[in-house]
C-alpha positions in Angstrom: 93.0 101.3 95.0 93.8 97.9 93.7 91.6 94.9 94.4 93.7 91.9 95.4 92.3 88.4 95.4 93.7 84.9 96.0 92.0 81.9 94.4 92.0 79.5 97.4 91.3 76.5 95.2 94.5 77.2 93.2 96.8 78.4 95.9 99.4 75.9 97.0 100.7 77.9 100.0 104.2 78.2 98.8 104.6 81.5 100.7 106.3 83.6 98.0 103.6 86.3 98.2 103.9 86.6 102.0 107.7 86.6 101.7 107.6 89.4 99.1 104.8 91.5 100.6 103.9 90.5 104.2 101.9 93.7 104.6 99.3 92.3 102.1 99.6 88.5 102.2 99.5 85.9 104.9 99.7 82.2 104.6 97.5 80.8 107.4 97.6 77.4 109.1 95.4 75.9 106.5 98.2 76.5 103.9 96.3 79.0 101.9 97.4 82.7 101.3 95.0 85.3 102.4 94.8 89.1 101.6 95.2 91.3 104.6 95.1 94.7 102.7 94.6 95.9 99.1 97.5 98.3 98.9 101.1 98.4 99.8 103.4 101.5 99.7 106.6 99.4 99.5 105.9 96.7 96.9 104.4 96.4 93.4 101.4 94.1 93.8 101.3 93.2 90.2 104.9 92.1 90.4 104.2 90.0 93.5 101.2 88.4 91.7 103.3 87.6 88.6 105.7 85.5 90.8 102.9 83.2 92.0 103.8 79.8 90.5 100.2 78.8 90.1 98.8 82.2 89.1 96.4 82.3 92.1 96.8 86.0 92.8 94.8 88.6 90.8 95.3 92.4 91.0 92.6 94.5 89.4 
């Protein structure tokens, strides 16, 4: 299983991760993306991470 993390100090809350994979990511009221799960059967988490404009998402 992958380990997904979001660097809160880098995240700008653009919402692309949540838009692309709402099963794993959620942008909360504080404007920061949070990880809800470490796996998704319908999306490629590395692809979602690569779309982050500030490279705040890591998938290991």
